C-alpha positions in Angstrom: 162.2 133.7 130.9 161.7 135.7 134.1 164.3 138.6 135.0 165.5 136.5 138.0 166.0 133.5 135.7 168.2 135.8 133.5 170.3 136.6 136.5 171.2 133.3 137.1 174.7 131.7 136.1 174.4 130.4 132.5 175.2 126.8 133.7 172.3 127.1 136.2 169.9 128.5 133.6 170.8 125.7 131.1 170.2 123.2 133.8 166.9 124.8 134.7 165.5 125.1 131.2 167.1 121.8 129.8 164.3 120.5 127.4 165.7 116.8 128.0 165.5 117.2 131.7 162.1 118.6 131.6 160.8 116.1 129.4 161.9 113.4 131.9 160.3 115.2 134.9 157.0 115.5 132.9 157.0 111.9 131.7 157.9 110.1 135.0 156.0 112.5 137.3 153.1 114.2 135.6 151.6 115.0 138.9 154.5 117.0 140.3 152.3 119.7 141.7 150.5 117.4 144.0 152.1 116.7 147.3 152.7 112.8 147.9 152.4 111.2 151.4 154.6 108.4 150.2 157.7 110.8 150.4 156.9 112.3 153.8 158.8 109.7 155.8 162.0 110.3 153.5 161.5 114.2 154.5 161.2 113.6 158.1 164.2 111.1 158.2 166.2 113.8 156.5 165.1 116.4 159.1 165.8 114.0 161.9 169.3 113.0 160.4 170.5 116.8 160.4 168.3 117.7 163.3 167.2 120.4 161.0 163.8 122.4 161.3 163.0 121.9 157.6 163.4 119.1 155.0 162.1 119.0 151.7 161.5 116.4 148.7 161.4 118.7 145.6 160.9 118.8 141.9 162.1 121.7 139.9 160.6 122.6 136.5 161.4 125.9 134.6 159.3 128.1 136.6 158.6 126.5 139.9 160.0 124.2 142.6 157.3 121.8 144.0 157.4 120.2 147.4 156.3 116.7 147.0 156.8 116.3 150.7 157.9 118.8 153.5 158.8 118.5 156.9 158.6 121.7 159.1 156.7 123.9 156.7 153.1 123.9 155.0 154.2 125.5 151.7 153.8 123.6 148.5 156.0 125.5 146.0 158.4 128.4 145.5 159.7 130.1 142.4 162.6 128.1 140.8 164.8 131.3 140.3 164.8 132.0 144.1 165.6 128.3 145.3 168.8 126.8 146.5 167.9 123.5 144.7 168.3 125.0 141.1 172.0 125.2 141.8 172.1 121.7 143.1 170.5 120.3 140.2 173.1 122.1 138.0 175.9 120.6 139.8 177.4 117.1 139.3 174.7 114.3 139.6 176.6 112.5 142.4 177.5 115.4 144.3 175.7 117.4 147.1 175.5 121.3 147.5 176.2 122.4 151.0 176.0 126.0 152.1 177.4 126.7 155.7 176.2 130.3 155.8 174.1 131.7 153.1 174.7 135.3 154.1 178.4 134.7 153.1 177.5 133.0 149.7 177.0 135.6 146.9 174.7 133.3 145.1 172.2 133.4 148.0 173.0 136.4 150.3 170.3 138.6 148.4 167.7 135.9 148.1 164.3 137.0 149.8 164.3 134.1 152.3 167.9 134.8 153.4 167.8 138.6 153.7 164.2 138.3 155.2 162.1 135.8 157.0 162.6 133.1 157.9 166.3 134.1 157.4 167.8 130.8 156.1 171.6 130.1 156.8 172.3 126.6 156.3 171.5 124.4 153.4 172.3 120.9 152.3 170.7 119.3 149.1 171.4 116.1 146.7 169.8 115.9 143.3 167.3 113.2 142.5 168.5 111.7 139.5 166.0 109.8 136.9 167.1 108.5 133.7 170.3 110.4 134.0 168.4 113.8 134.5 168.5 115.9 137.8 164.8 116.5 138.1 164.7 117.6 141.8 166.3 117.2 145.2 166.1 116.1 148.8 167.3 119.0 151.0 167.5 120.3 154.6 167.3 124.1 155.9 168.3 125.5 159.1 168.4 129.4 160.3 171.7 128.7 162.1 175.0 128.5 160.2 176.7 125.3 160.2 180.4 124.6 159.8 182.5 121.6 159.9 179.4 119.3 158.5 180.3 115.7 159.1 180.9 114.0 155.6 178.6 111.0 156.9 175.5 113.2 157.0 175.8 114.2 153.4 176.5 110.4 152.6 173.1 109.5 154.3 171.4 112.3 152.5 172.7 110.8 149.1 171.3 107.3 150.1 168.1 109.0 150.8 168.0 110.8 147.5 168.5 107.3 145.7 165.6 105.8 147.6 163.4 108.8 146.8 164.5 108.7 143.1 163.8 104.9 143.0 160.4 105.6 144.7 159.5 108.0 141.8 160.5 105.4 139.3 158.5 102.7 140.9 155.4 104.8 141.2 155.7 105.8 137.6 156.1 102.2 136.5 152.8 101.3 138.5 151.0 104.1 136.9 152.0 102.7 133.5 151.1 99.1 134.4 147.7 100.4 135.5 147.1 102.3 132.7 148.1 99.2 130.5 145.9 96.8 132.5 143.0 99.5 132.5 143.4 99.7 128.6 143.6 95.8 128.4 140.7 95.4 130.6 138.7 97.8 128.3 139.9 95.9 125.3 138.9 92.6 126.9 135.5 93.9 127.9 135.0 95.3 124.3 136.1 91.7 122.9 133.6 90.2 125.4 130.8 92.4 124.5 131.5 92.0 120.7 131.6 88.0 121.2 128.1 88.1 123.3 126.6 90.5 120.7 127.8 88.1 117.9 126.6 84.9 119.9 130.1 83.5 119.6 131.3 81.3 122.5 134.8 81.7 123.5 136.9 79.2 125.6 140.3 78.7 127.1 141.2 75.2 128.1 143.9 74.7 130.7 145.1 71.3 129.9 147.1 70.5 133.0 144.2 71.4 135.4 141.5 70.2 132.9 139.5 73.4 133.4 137.8 75.4 130.7 137.2 79.2 131.1 134.1 80.2 128.9 131.8 83.2 128.2 128.0 83.2 128.5 127.4 82.3 124.9 129.4 79.2 125.1 127.5 78.1 128.2 124.1 78.8 126.5 125.3 76.7 123.4 126.0 73.7 125.4 122.9 74.0 127.4 124.7 74.3 130.8 124.1 76.7 133.7 126.0 80.1 133.8 129.6 79.5 135.2 133.0 81.3 134.6 134.7 77.7 134.2 133.7 74.1 133.9 135.8 71.0 133.8 136.8 69.7 130.3 135.1 66.3 130.7 131.9 68.0 131.1 132.2 70.0 127.9 133.4 66.8 126.0 130.5 64.7 127.5 127.9 67.5 126.3 129.0 66.7 122.6 126.4 64.3 120.7 127.7 60.7 121.1 127.7 60.3 117.5 130.1 63.2 117.0 132.2 63.1 120.2 134.9 60.6 119.0 135.5 62.5 115.7 135.6 65.8 117.5 138.2 64.7 120.2 140.3 63.0 117.4 140.4 66.5 115.6 141.4 68.1 118.9 144.1 65.7 119.6 145.5 66.0 116.1 145.4 69.9 116.1 147.5 69.7 119.4 150.0 67.1 118.0 150.5 68.6 114.8 150.4 72.3 116.1 147.6 73.0 113.6 144.4 74.8 113.8 141.4 72.8 115.0 138.4 73.0 112.9 135.3 70.8 113.5 131.5 70.8 113.4 129.4 68.8 116.0 126.2 68.6 117.6 125.3 69.3 121.3 123.6 66.2 122.8 121.1 68.2 125.0 120.0 70.7 122.5 120.7 69.0 119.1 122.3 72.5 118.0 125.0 72.2 115.7 128.4 74.2 116.6 131.4 75.1 114.5 134.4 75.0 116.7 137.9 76.8 115.7 141.0 76.9 117.8 144.5 76.2 118.4 147.2 75.4 121.1 148.0 78.9 122.7 150.9 77.9 125.0 153.4 75.0 125.2 155.6 73.9 128.1 159.6 73.7 127.9 159.1 70.0 126.6 156.7 71.2 123.8 153.7 69.8 125.4 150.6 71.9 124.9 149.5 73.6 128.3 146.7 76.1 127.0 144.3 75.7 124.0 142.3 78.7 122.9 139.1 78.6 120.7 135.7 79.7 119.8 132.4 78.2 118.9 129.6 79.5 116.5 126.0 78.2 116.4 125.6 76.9 112.8 122.3 75.2 113.3 120.4 77.3 110.8 123.3 76.8 108.0 123.4 73.2 108.8 119.4 72.8 108.5 119.7 74.8 105.2 122.4 72.4 104.0 120.3 69.3 104.9 117.2 70.8 103.2 119.1 71.6 100.0 120.4 68.0 100.1 116.8 66.8 100.6 115.6 69.1 97.8 118.4 68.0 95.4 117.5 64.4 96.0 113.7 65.0 95.5 114.5 67.1 92.3 116.8 64.2 91.1 113.9 61.8 91.6 111.1 64.1 90.0 113.4 64.8 86.9 113.8 61.1 86.4 110.1 60.6 86.8 109.5 63.5 84.6 111.8 62.3 81.9 110.0 59.0 81.8 106.8 60.7 81.6 107.7 62.8 78.7 109.1 59.9 76.8 105.8 58.1 77.3 103.8 61.2 76.3 105.9 61.7 73.2 105.3 58.1 72.2 101.6 58.1 72.8 101.1 61.4 71.1 102.9 60.4 68.2 100.9 57.4 67.7 97.7 59.4 67.5 98.8 61.8 64.9 101.1 61.6 61.7 100.9 65.4 61.2 104.2 66.9 62.7 102.4 70.3 63.4 99.4 68.7 65.2 101.8 66.6 67.1 104.1 69.5 68.2 100.9 71.4 69.2 99.5 68.6 71.4 102.8 67.5 72.8 103.8 71.3 73.6 100.5 71.8 75.6 101.2 68.7 77.6 104.7 69.7 78.2 103.6 73.1 79.3 101.0 71.5 81.9 103.8 69.6 83.5 106.0 72.6 83.5 103.4 74.7 85.3 103.1 72.1 87.9 106.6 71.9 88.3 107.0 75.6 88.6 104.6 75.8 91.4 106.3 72.9 93.3 109.7 74.5 92.8 108.5 77.8 94.3 107.4 75.7 97.4 110.5 73.7 97.5 108.9 70.6 96.3 106.5 70.7 99.3 102.6 71.0 99.1 100.9 73.6 96.8 97.3 74.7 97.1 94.8 73.3 94.5 93.5 76.9 93.7 96.8 77.8 92.4 97.0 74.6 90.2 93.6 75.3 88.8 94.5 78.9 87.9 97.9 77.8 86.3 96.1 75.0 84.1 93.0 76.7 83.1 93.7 80.3 82.5 95.3 79.9 79.2 92.2 78.2 77.7 89.7 80.9 78.7 88.8 84.3 77.7 87.6 85.4 81.2 88.6 83.3 84.1 86.1 84.6 86.6 83.2 84.2 84.6 83.9 80.9 82.8 85.5 79.0 85.6 83.1 78.6 88.5 84.8 76.9 91.7 83.4 75.7 94.7 86.1 74.1 96.9 87.7 73.3 100.2 91.1 74.5 101.1 93.3 71.6 99.7 97.0 71.1 99.6 98.6 68.7 97.0 101.7 67.0 97.1 104.2 66.6 94.1 102.7 63.5 92.6 99.2 64.6 92.9 100.0 68.0 91.7 101.7 66.9 88.5 99.1 64.1 87.8 96.1 66.4 88.4 97.8 69.0 86.3 97.9 66.9 83.2 94.1 65.7 83.8 93.1 69.4 84.1 95.0 70.2 81.0 93.5 67.5 79.0 90.0 68.5 80.1 90.5 72.2 79.6 92.2 71.4 76.1 89.2 69.3 75.0 86.6 71.8 76.4 88.2 74.5 74.4 88.3 72.6 71.1 84.8 70.8 71.4 83.0 71.4 74.7 81.8 74.4 76.8 84.9 76.6 76.4 84.6 76.6 72.8 81.5 78.8 72.8 81.2 82.4 74.2 78.7 81.7 77.1 80.1 78.3 77.8 81.7 77.5 81.2 83.1 75.0 83.8 81.8 74.5 87.2 84.4 72.8 89.4 83.6 71.4 93.0 86.4 70.0 95.2 85.9 68.7 98.5 88.4 67.0 101.0 86.5 63.9 102.4 87.5 61.8 105.4 87.6 58.1 104.3 88.8 55.6 107.0 90.8 58.2 108.5 92.6 59.3 105.4 91.9 62.6 103.3 90.6 62.2 99.8 89.9 64.7 97.2 86.4 64.3 95.5 86.5 66.7 92.5 83.8 66.8 89.9 84.5 68.8 86.4 81.0 69.8 84.8 80.8 71.6 81.4 78.0 74.0 81.2 76.1 75.8 78.3 78.2 74.2 75.8 77.3 72.6 72.4 75.6 69.0 72.6 78.1 66.3 73.6 78.4 62.7 72.0 80.5 60.1 73.2 83.3 59.7 70.8 83.3 56.4 68.8 87.1 56.0 69.4 89.0 56.7 72.4 91.9 59.1 71.8 95.2 59.6 73.6 93.6 62.5 75.4 91.0 60.2 77.1 93.4 57.7 78.0 95.8 60.4 79.4 93.0 61.7 81.7 92.3 58.3 83.0 95.9 57.2 83.4 97.8 60.4 84.7 97.0 59.5 88.4 98.3 56.2 88.2 101.3 57.1 90.6 98.8 57.9 93.2 97.5 54.7 94.8 93.5 54.5 94.9 93.0 57.3 92.6 90.6 57.3 89.7 89.1 59.5 87.1 85.7 58.8 85.4 84.6 60.7 82.3 81.0 60.8 81.3 79.8 62.3 77.9 76.3 63.6 79.0 74.3 65.4 76.4 74.3 68.8 78.4 78.1 68.5 78.7 81.0 66.4 79.6 81.5 65.6 83.4 84.7 64.2 85.0 84.8 62.7 88.5 88.1 62.6 90.1 89.1 60.7 93.2 92.7 61.6 94.8 93.9 60.3 98.2 95.8 63.2 99.7 
């Protein structure tokens, strides 16, 4: 606290340094040091009212008196301790301070601007009151004493004070609204950017006018040109006809029952799948919905994955039934060929493994198509010491469907098992030469595959056909137009496979 402040009367010092008063001043008028032209008319009106050379609209903090507007001077501030106005704010809030002749008033006689230039004599001031705190004044000065001041002049100055106080409050409220609106705008922009980045369509339906305000992702999802708003009927018309009735029914139910709308539908123009969520945002006095707010999310990929899963499950169910039937048949036929349990288990387990290998490859490719080379490796590798030297393959790039893969897998297993027991793969230098070509027959692709055993022991045609031979010939029965022919040539067994692709 300065020495001049300590010389003031205790009541004036208390008013000047009041924490509550200063808090209101700083909160409501944070730019107190900046002159404001909006208050200049009030200063001029006060000067004209009193026919005074100087009039001020001031704000008083603990150190300085700031001139928000001035008539008759160019200064913008003065020390608070040297001011007349500090005594004004220390008085009653509704009262005015009038000094007829400052030289005759001990409070002001020794002030620099009274004892020296500009030799002030007359002062009249009224406090500016905001939130019950005197934060400043509106005042007039003259260099001539004035006695017998008409009371109506002071009353007019009080009216101007109330106008100035209201103007300060209005400007404060306007600043607060602007700050809130700026913060809201930033928040809205942040939300809009987040929705755009996440490709989420947002929409607000004004039910009374029928207009729908949407963001860019929403318009893209519906295949519509960029626009800030569209009519609701255009949005509803864009929904796929097969999904439109159900979607509108869900919207109406959500509005009627005040529940959240949740629906999935297709867009007619693009075929994209959209997930919609929303609910009534506003209702009128009668409870009728007036505003509906919602979002849309593109779930085309998820719907595609769901459909693929369903198709895969149906295919898997079909394949499992076929496989069980095949296994039952294999088990019965294998059992008929041998009475030895161990021999039965070995033969049956091998055939079961062949089916399992084919199923494993198909499962890895979601029961689509698999490469012939992968099937050959799976079925033949367990029966050879060195796959690269014992299996010689000459082939085209060929893809097999599920029925072809399972049937051909069993054929290859039986041929390899027989070769490992009795044919070329039973001796060290023996090998198998495979040729596989894709041939065009009347516009349809057909696999022609030849299995030839080389450098094995002499071959004789068996006197009795076993189940293995029958299985080789019958494994492709599910594929129409297929055939397997086995020839027991002295140089080695040869099998010729014809398999429509």
